C-alpha positions in Angstrom: -3.7 37.9 44.3 -6.3 35.4 45.4 -6.8 31.7 44.8 -10.1 32.6 43.1 -8.3 34.8 40.7 -5.8 32.0 40.0 -8.6 29.5 39.3 -10.3 32.0 37.0 -7.1 32.5 35.0 -6.4 28.7 34.7 -9.9 28.0 33.5 -9.7 30.9 31.0 -6.4 29.6 29.6 -7.7 26.0 29.4 -10.7 27.2 27.4 -8.5 29.2 25.1 -6.2 26.2 24.5 -9.3 24.0 23.8 -10.7 26.5 21.3 -7.4 26.9 19.4 -5.9 23.4 19.5 -8.9 21.1 19.6 -11.7 23.0 17.9 -9.3 24.8 15.5 -11.1 28.1 16.1 -9.9 31.5 16.9 -9.7 31.9 20.7 -11.5 34.6 22.8 -8.0 35.9 23.8 -5.4 37.8 21.7 -1.8 36.5 21.8 -0.9 39.4 24.1 -3.7 38.7 26.5 -2.7 35.0 26.6 0.9 35.9 27.3 -0.1 38.3 30.1 -2.4 35.8 31.8 0.1 32.9 31.6 2.7 35.2 33.1 0.4 36.1 35.9 -0.4 32.4 36.6 3.4 31.8 36.9 3.7 34.6 39.4 0.8 33.2 41.5 2.2 29.7 41.4 5.6 30.9 42.5 4.1 32.8 45.4 1.6 30.0 46.3 2.9 26.6 45.1 0.2 24.9 47.2 -2.5 26.4 44.9 -1.0 24.9 41.7 -3.5 22.7 39.9 -2.7 19.5 38.0 -4.3 20.9 34.9 -2.4 24.2 35.0 -1.3 25.4 31.5 2.2 26.0 33.0 2.8 22.3 32.9 3.2 22.7 29.1 6.8 23.9 29.7 7.9 20.7 31.5 10.9 20.8 33.8 10.8 17.5 35.7 13.8 15.2 35.0 13.5 11.4 35.4 16.2 8.8 35.9 14.2 6.3 33.8 10.6 5.6 32.5 8.5 3.4 34.7 6.2 0.8 33.1 2.4 1.0 32.9 0.2 -2.0 32.2 -2.6 -1.3 29.8 -6.0 -2.2 31.3 -7.1 -3.1 27.7 -4.2 -4.3 25.4 -3.2 -1.9 22.6 -3.4 -4.1 19.5 -1.7 -3.3 16.2 -3.5 -3.1 12.9 -2.9 -5.5 10.0 -1.2 -3.6 7.1 -2.5 -3.9 3.5 -0.6 -2.6 0.5 -2.9 -2.6 -2.5 -6.5 -2.3 -3.6 -7.0 -6.0 -4.0 -6.2 -6.5 -0.3 -8.7 -3.7 0.6 -11.4 -5.4 -1.5 -10.6 -8.7 0.2 -11.0 -7.1 3.6 -14.4 -5.7 2.6 -15.3 -9.2 1.3 -14.5 -10.8 4.6 -16.5 -8.2 6.5 -19.5 -8.8 4.2 -19.5 -12.5 4.9 -20.6 -11.7 8.5 -22.2 -8.2 8.2 -24.6 -7.0 5.5 -24.2 -3.5 4.0 -21.2 -2.5 6.3 -20.2 1.1 6.7 -16.7 2.2 7.5 -14.9 5.1 9.1 -11.9 6.1 7.1 -9.1 7.9 9.0 -5.7 9.2 8.1 -2.9 7.0 9.4 -0.7 9.6 11.2 3.0 8.8 11.1 3.9 9.2 14.7 3.9 7.4 18.1 0.9 5.7 19.7 -0.2 6.9 23.1 -2.8 5.8 25.7 -4.3 8.5 28.0 -6.1 7.7 31.2 -8.4 10.0 33.1 -10.0 9.7 36.6 -12.9 12.0 37.4 -12.0 13.9 34.2 -8.4 14.6 35.3 -5.4 13.2 33.4 -3.6 10.7 35.6 -1.3 8.9 33.2 0.0 8.5 29.6 1.8 5.5 28.2 3.4 4.3 25.0 2.1 1.2 23.2 5.2 -0.8 24.2 4.5 -4.5 23.6 0.8 -3.9 23.6 0.4 -5.1 27.2 2.9 -2.9 28.9 4.2 0.5 27.9 6.4 3.3 29.2 5.0 6.0 31.5 5.5 9.2 29.6 3.0 11.3 31.6 5.3 14.2 32.3 6.2 14.6 28.7 2.6 14.3 27.4 1.6 17.0 29.8 3.7 19.4 27.7 1.5 18.8 24.7 -1.1 21.6 24.4 -3.7 19.5 22.6 -3.9 17.0 25.5 -6.5 18.3 28.0 -5.5 18.2 31.6 -9.2 18.2 32.6 -12.2 17.1 30.6 -15.6 18.7 30.2 -17.1 15.9 32.3 -15.8 14.3 35.5 -15.6 10.8 34.1 -13.2 7.9 34.2 -12.0 7.2 30.7 -9.1 5.9 28.6 -8.5 7.0 25.0 -5.8 6.3 22.4 -4.2 8.5 19.8 -1.0 9.4 17.9 1.6 11.9 19.0 3.4 13.6 16.1 5.5 16.5 15.1 4.3 18.8 12.3 6.4 19.5 9.2 6.8 23.1 10.1 7.9 22.3 13.6 10.6 19.9 12.3 11.7 22.6 9.8 12.1 25.2 12.5 13.7 22.9 14.9 16.3 21.8 12.3 17.1 25.4 11.5 18.0 26.0 15.1 20.0 22.8 15.4 21.9 23.7 12.2 22.7 27.1 13.6 24.0 25.5 16.8 26.1 22.9 14.9 23.8 20.0 16.1 22.9 17.0 14.0 19.6 17.4 12.2 16.6 15.4 13.0 15.9 12.9 10.2 12.1 13.0 9.9 8.9 14.0 11.8 8.2 10.5 13.1 11.7 9.9 14.5 11.7 13.4 15.9 8.4 12.9 17.7 9.4 9.5 19.1 12.7 10.8 20.3 11.2 13.9 21.8 8.5 12.0 23.8 11.1 9.7 25.3 13.3 12.5 26.7 13.8 12.0 30.4 13.9 15.8 30.8 10.3 17.0 30.1 11.5 20.5 29.4 13.2 19.2 26.2 10.0 17.5 25.2 8.1 20.8 25.8 10.5 22.6 23.4 9.7 20.2 20.6 6.1 21.5 20.2 4.5 18.0 19.8 0.9 17.6 18.9 -1.7 14.7 19.1 -4.8 13.3 17.4 -7.1 11.1 19.4 -8.7 8.2 17.4 -9.8 5.3 19.6 -12.0 4.6 22.6 -11.2 1.1 23.9 -14.5 0.5 25.8 -17.2 2.5 24.0 -20.0 0.2 25.3 -19.4 1.5 28.8 -20.7 4.9 27.6 -23.7 3.5 25.6 -22.0 4.2 22.3 -23.1 2.1 19.2 -20.7 3.2 16.4 -17.1 4.3 16.0 -18.0 7.7 14.5 -20.2 8.3 17.6 -17.2 7.4 19.8 -15.1 10.0 17.9 -17.8 12.7 18.4 -18.1 11.7 22.1 -14.3 12.1 22.6 -14.3 15.4 20.8 -17.1 16.8 23.1 -15.0 15.8 26.1 -12.2 18.0 24.9 -10.1 15.7 22.8 -8.7 16.7 19.4 -9.9 14.4 16.6 -8.9 14.7 13.0 -11.2 16.7 10.8 -10.4 14.4 7.8 -12.2 11.4 9.4 -15.1 10.3 7.2 -17.9 7.8 7.2 -17.9 5.9 3.9 -21.0 3.9 2.9 -19.4 1.3 0.6 -16.2 0.2 -1.0 -16.3 2.7 -3.8 -16.6 5.7 -1.4 -13.7 4.1 0.5 -11.5 3.9 -2.6 -12.4 7.5 -3.5 -11.3 8.6 0.0 -8.0 6.8 -0.3 -7.3 8.4 -3.7 -8.3 11.8 -2.5 -6.1 11.6 0.6 -3.2 10.3 -1.5 -3.4 13.4 -3.6 -3.9 15.6 -0.5 -1.0 14.1 1.4 1.7 16.5 0.3 -0.4 19.5 1.4 -1.1 18.3 4.9 0.8 20.0 7.8 1.8 16.6 9.1 3.0 13.3 7.8 0.7 10.4 7.0 1.7 7.0 5.7 -1.7 5.6 4.9 -5.4 5.3 5.7 -7.0 3.3 8.6 -10.3 1.6 7.7 -12.6 0.6 10.6 -15.9 -1.0 10.6 -18.3 1.6 12.0 -20.8 -0.7 13.8 -19.3 -1.6 17.2 -21.5 -4.7 17.4 -19.8 -5.7 14.2 -16.5 -5.5 16.0 -17.6 -8.3 18.4 -18.9 -10.4 15.5 -15.7 -10.1 13.6 -13.5 -10.5 16.6 -9.7 -10.5 16.7 -6.7 -12.6 15.9 -3.9 -12.9 18.4 -2.3 -9.8 17.0 -4.9 -7.8 15.1 -8.6 -6.9 15.2 -10.5 -8.4 12.2 -12.7 -5.3 11.9 -10.0 -2.9 10.9 -6.9 -2.6 8.6 -4.3 0.0 7.8 -3.7 0.7 4.1 -0.1 1.8 3.6 0.6 4.3 0.9 3.5 3.3 -1.4 6.7 4.1 0.5 8.4 7.4 -0.2 12.1 7.3 -0.9 14.1 5.2 1.5 17.9 5.5 1.8 20.4 2.6 2.0 23.8 1.6 0.8 24.4 0.1 -2.7 26.9 -2.7 -2.0 27.3 -4.1 -5.4 25.9 -4.2 -9.0 25.1 -7.6 -10.6 23.7 -8.6 -13.9 20.7 -10.9 -14.5 19.2 -12.5 -17.6 15.4 -12.3 -18.3 13.2 -14.6 -20.3 13.7 -12.5 -23.5 17.5 -12.6 -23.0 17.8 -9.0 -21.9 20.6 -8.5 -19.4 19.7 -6.0 -16.7 21.9 -4.4 -14.0 20.6 -4.8 -10.5 21.6 -3.2 -7.2 22.6 -5.3 -4.2 21.6 -3.2 -1.2 22.1 -3.1 2.5 18.7 -4.7 3.5 16.1 -2.0 4.3 12.4 -2.2 5.1 10.1 -0.8 2.4 6.3 -1.2 2.6 6.6 -4.0 5.1 9.2 -5.9 3.0 12.9 -6.3 3.6 14.5 -5.2 0.4 18.0 -6.2 -0.6 17.8 -5.9 -4.4 16.5 -3.2 -6.8 16.5 -2.7 -10.5 18.8 -0.3 -12.3 16.9 -0.7 -15.6 19.8 -0.3 -18.1 23.2 1.1 -18.9 21.8 4.6 -19.8 19.9 4.8 -16.6 23.0 4.1 -14.5 25.2 6.5 -16.4 22.6 9.3 -16.4 22.2 9.1 -12.6 25.9 8.4 -12.1 25.2 5.4 -9.9 28.3 3.9 -8.3 29.1 0.9 -6.1 29.3 2.1 -2.6 26.9 5.0 -3.0 24.1 5.9 -0.6 21.0 5.7 -2.8 17.3 6.4 -2.5 15.0 3.5 -3.5 11.3 3.4 -4.1 8.8 0.6 -4.3 5.2 1.0 -5.5 2.7 -1.7 -4.6 4.0 -5.1 -5.9 6.4 -3.5 -8.4 10.1 -4.4 -8.2 11.9 -1.6 -6.2 14.0 0.7 -8.2 17.0 2.9 -7.4 15.6 6.4 -7.7 18.7 8.6 -7.2 22.1 8.9 -5.5 22.6 10.9 -2.3 25.5 12.9 -3.7 26.3 14.6 -0.4 27.2 11.2 1.0 29.6 10.4 -1.8 33.3 9.9 -1.0 36.3 9.4 -3.4 36.0 5.6 -2.9 32.9 4.7 -4.9 33.3 2.6 -8.0 31.8 4.0 -11.3 29.3 1.8 -13.1 30.5 -0.3 -16.1 28.1 -2.4 -18.2 29.1 -6.0 -18.8 29.6 -7.1 -22.4 29.1 -10.8 -21.7 26.2 -12.9 -20.6 26.6 -13.5 -16.8 25.3 -17.1 -17.3 26.7 -18.5 -20.5 29.5 -16.0 -21.2 28.3 -15.2 -24.8 29.0 -11.7 -26.1 25.9 -9.5 -25.7 24.1 -7.7 -28.5 22.9 -4.1 -28.0 19.5 -3.1 -29.3 18.2 0.4 -28.5 19.0 1.0 -24.8 19.2 -2.7 -23.8 21.7 -5.5 -24.1 20.6 -9.1 -25.0 22.1 -12.5 -24.8 21.3 -14.0 -28.2 22.4 -17.5 -27.3 19.2 -19.6 -27.6 20.8 -22.3 -25.4 21.5 -19.9 -22.5 20.2 -21.8 -19.4 19.1 -18.8 -17.4 17.0 -17.5 -20.3 15.3 -20.9 -20.6 14.6 -21.0 -16.8 13.1 -17.5 -16.9 10.8 -18.5 -19.8 9.6 -21.6 -17.9 9.0 -19.5 -14.7 6.9 -17.1 -16.8 5.0 -20.0 -18.5 3.7 -21.4 -15.2 2.9 -18.1 -13.5 -0.5 -17.3 -12.1 -1.3 -14.8 -14.8 -0.3 -17.2 -17.6 -0.9 -21.0 -17.4 -1.5 -20.8 -13.6 0.2 -24.0 -12.6 0.6 -24.2 -8.8 3.4 -26.2 -7.3 6.0 -25.1 -9.7 7.6 -22.1 -8.0 10.8 -20.4 -9.2 13.1 -22.5 -7.1 11.4 -25.8 -8.2 11.5 -24.8 -11.8 15.3 -24.2 -11.5 15.8 -27.5 -9.6 13.8 -29.5 -12.2 15.7 -27.7 -15.1 19.1 -28.5 -13.6 18.0 -32.1 -13.0 16.9 -32.4 -16.6 13.2 -33.0 -15.9 11.9 -29.8 -17.5 13.9 -28.2 -20.4 11.0 -26.9 -22.5 7.3 -26.0 -22.3 6.2 -29.4 -23.4 8.3 -31.1 -20.8 6.0 -29.6 -18.1 3.3 -31.8 -19.4 5.5 -34.8 -19.4 6.8 -34.3 -15.8 4.9 -37.4 -14.6 7.6 -39.5 -16.4 9.9 -38.6 -13.6 7.5 -39.4 -10.7 9.7 -41.9 -9.0 12.8 -39.7 -9.2 10.9 -36.7 -7.9 9.6 -38.7 -4.9 13.2 -39.2 -3.8 13.7 -35.5 -3.5 13.1 -33.8 -0.1 9.7 -32.1 0.2 8.0 -34.0 -2.7 5.4 -36.3 -1.1 2.5 -38.2 -2.6 0.0 -35.4 -1.9 2.1 -32.5 -3.3 2.8 -34.5 -6.4 -0.8 -35.3 -6.9 -1.7 -31.6 -6.5 1.0 -30.6 -9.0 -0.1 -33.1 -11.6 -3.7 -32.0 -11.2 -2.8 -28.4 -11.7 -0.8 -29.2 -14.8 -3.7 -31.2 -16.2 -6.2 -28.4 -15.5 -4.0 -25.8 -17.3 -4.5 -27.7 -20.5 -8.1 -26.3 -20.6 -7.0 -22.6 -20.4 -8.4 -20.3 -23.1 -6.0 -19.4 -25.9 -5.1 -15.9 -24.6 -3.4 -17.6 -21.5 -1.2 -19.7 -23.8 -0.4 -16.7 -26.0 0.8 -14.8 -23.0 2.7 -17.8 -21.6 4.8 -18.7 -24.6 6.6 -15.4 -24.5 6.0 -13.6 -27.8 7.9 -10.4 -27.4 5.7 -7.3 -26.7 2.6 -9.5 -26.2 1.3 -9.1 -22.7 -2.0 -10.2 -21.2 -4.1 -7.5 -22.8 -2.7 -8.0 -26.3 -2.9 -11.8 -26.0 -6.6 -11.4 -25.3 -7.1 -9.1 -28.3 -5.4 -11.6 -30.6 -7.2 -14.6 -29.2 -10.6 -12.9 -29.6 -9.8 -11.8 -33.1 -8.4 -15.1 -34.5 -10.3 -17.6 -32.4 -7.6 -20.3 -32.6 -3.8 -20.7 -32.8 -3.7 -21.8 -36.5 -5.6 -18.7 -37.7 -3.1 -16.5 -35.8 -0.1 -18.4 -37.1 -1.3 -17.7 -40.7 -2.1 -14.0 -40.0 -0.2 -11.5 -42.1 1.7 -8.5 -40.9 -0.8 -6.2 -42.6 -3.8 -7.8 -40.9 -2.1 -7.7 -37.5 -0.9 -4.1 -37.9 -4.5 -2.8 -38.5 -5.9 -4.3 -35.3 -6.6 -1.6 -32.7 -3.9 -1.6 -29.9 -1.6 -3.9 -31.9 0.3 -1.7 -34.5 3.7 -2.1 -36.2 6.0 -3.3 -33.4 3.7 -6.1 -32.1 2.6 -7.2 -35.6 6.3 -7.6 -36.5 7.0 -9.5 -33.3 4.1 -12.0 -33.8 5.0 -12.7 -37.4 8.7 -13.3 -36.6 7.7 -15.6 -33.7 5.6 -17.9 -35.9 8.2 -17.9 -38.7 10.6 -19.7 -36.3 10.5 -23.5 -36.9 11.4 -24.3 -33.3 8.5 -22.2 -32.1 6.0 -24.0 -34.4 7.5 -27.3 -33.3 6.8 -26.3 -29.7 3.2 -25.3 -30.5 2.6 -28.6 -32.3 4.0 -30.6 -29.3 1.7 -28.7 -26.9 -1.3 -29.5 -29.3 -0.4 -33.2 -29.2 -0.2 -33.1 -25.4 -3.8 -32.0 -25.3 -3.5 -28.3 -24.7 -6.5 -26.2 -25.8 -5.7 -23.9 -28.7 -9.0 -22.1 -29.0 -10.4 -18.9 -27.6 -13.0 -19.9 -25.0 -14.3 -16.4 -24.2 -17.7 -15.3 -25.2 -18.0 -14.8 -28.9 -18.6 -11.3 -30.2 -19.5 -9.7 -33.4 -17.0 -7.4 -34.9 -18.8 -4.4 -33.5 -21.1 -4.2 -30.4 -22.3 -1.2 -28.5 -19.5 -2.0 -26.0 -16.7 -1.9 -28.6 -13.9 0.5 -27.7 -16.1 2.2 -25.0 -15.0 2.8 -21.4 -17.2 1.6 -18.6 -17.0 2.2 -14.8 -18.7 -0.2 -12.3 -19.9 1.3 -9.0 -22.0 -0.1 -6.2 -23.2 -3.7 -5.7 -24.8 -5.7 -8.5 -27.4 -8.4 -7.6 -26.8 -10.9 -10.4 -23.2 -10.4 -11.2 -19.9 -10.1 -9.3 -17.7 -7.2 -10.2 -15.3 -9.6 -11.9 -18.1 -11.3 -13.9 -19.4 -7.9 -15.1 -15.9 -6.8 -16.1 -15.4 -10.0 -18.0 -18.6 -9.6 -19.9 -17.8 -6.0 -20.9 -14.3 -7.0 -22.1 -15.7 -9.9 -24.0 -18.0 -7.5 -25.8 -15.1 -5.3 -26.8 -15.3 -2.7 -24.0 -12.8 -1.5 -21.4 -13.4 -1.2 -17.7 -11.8 1.7 -15.6 -11.7 2.2 -11.9 -12.5 5.9 -12.0 -14.9 8.3 -13.6 -13.5 10.9 -16.0 -14.5 12.8 -19.2 -13.3 9.8 -21.1 -15.9 7.5 -19.5 -18.7 6.5 -21.8 -21.0 4.6 -19.3 -21.3 4.2 -15.6 -23.1 1.1 -14.4 -24.6 1.8 -11.0 -25.7 -0.9 -8.6 -26.7 -0.7 -4.9 -25.1 2.2 -2.9 -23.2 3.6 -5.9 -21.4 6.3 -4.0 -19.4 9.3 -5.3 -18.7 7.8 -8.8 -22.4 8.1 -9.5 -22.4 11.7 -8.3 -19.4 12.5 -10.5 -21.0 10.8 -13.5 -24.1 13.0 -13.0 -21.9 16.1 -12.8 -20.1 15.2 -16.0 -23.3 14.3 -17.9 -22.1 10.7 -18.4 -24.6 8.0 -19.4 -25.7 5.9 -16.4 -27.2 2.4 -16.5 -28.8 0.4 -13.7 -28.4 -3.3 -13.6 -31.5 -4.0 -15.7 -30.2 -1.7 -18.4 -26.8 -3.5 -18.3 -28.6 -6.9 -18.7 -30.7 -5.5 -21.6 -27.6 -4.2 -23.4 -25.5 -7.4 -23.1 -28.3 -9.3 -24.6 -28.8 -7.0 -27.6 
């Protein structure tokens, strides 16, 4: 038993841990050999505690108990990332980057659902580990972090360095841990993230060691000190030092490749051994980081895209009924407020009576809710094991909650058929002024309701006569000269909208934005559409029986015709202003995909041209795609189109075809 033998064993075990936990390779040691060597190291350390090294693998088992966690000040603040929740926000991030940096490349990384940590090394030896805390100061969790096998005690080079990463618990570890806790009658740990956070903050490091935590390293705060030029070089540099970096990290050359990565990882998410809640997008060029700079809270060169939240549990406190613009009365859940996708949610839709009865939803239940993107959250299911005898079964109302009129049932829905129902009128007005319809800014939901109750706006034409009440509105709080001028200008501008905007705005049942455009393009003006027969409408692609019936019924109503005529007299445009098309073009009914950057068109302009010529634009390539239009740096969509044998156009070909 010599100190030389001890050092040989420690070095051998450190190498084996690095090969297995960092490089994800089979080690040079069998499990039995590893166990025998670690046992021998224990025996030597017991006999000669003065020989024990700071990087000894025996520190993985913990054992030190603290009274409290001390504070550590971060030499470089640990900033958070700004969250984004949909593709439009990702495109906007890319647009902001491109204002400052031409042809940017990004590194896309999985957003691990765990606990942030900062590791500091001196002369290649781990000296401290800290939580993010408030970004300036965190808790000293060094003893607990030393129990994590993926955290190297000693680096391959004797350098001073600080790195950041995410501590997490794997799905399998949580499953095994909860089996033991269940057998012991202990409460189960809720999820991997909470389990990891709770484990790393145990004052007894032995408890932390038993939780088998893991870590991924993803950030080097001061790469310029090591002559590094890009983020992906920083990741490789840290990996070579002995840190564990995620194998799913990927350089993406353009926004299309980035979107492909996000979709791929979204599909791959359930198969991963650990939880992720999104994708982190970082500008690769480190000089670009300096150019973009930071806000007070966030770097401008990175964002975190959050996947739609998985089911979140909360208490259903009450069920109320609301009236929509078509008169449909819908049950809605009043919830204990809960955070979903960065929003505090206190209401969720229950769809209709059948939905509530089928799922046996009751007031007082613990329920699971889900919210996808900007979609209204919905109650997904009831947590039956949380039910008591005290919950109140659902009962559909038979009266309008606003006007008290008896409801009429049609299919699975109930409707208030009272044309004078105030709430229905208010909802119709809110829809009319919305961004996707007439796009009148300055008339938000609350203002519409106020103006309705004050008698200023009772119908669509009243919106265009609102200036009659200028002096009265000025007396209201928050309505200054400038805000009124902006409102009046927006109302005036809306008169010039193309016909499809108006058709969507007036609320013809079943006529959404897409159908409105089809009808506007087909009939060119409102009078032609008013005179269209059921048979003509039914035969239009994507219209059919239901929509045709609804359009004919709408224009049979004398009150609706009166409204249209009033809007005409007030100066609203009644013509389709989109590009004229022949009945059939090469684009008609074909599906196109845009990829890469175009020189003479923005993506929106190209999309609009294709749609005006009768085509459809999709975001992904499939066997149903007819043509892929490839610009600069086309990315993986181009590759997939080649593999599937899909026709590919460059920008010159696109320009040629739109002028045919």
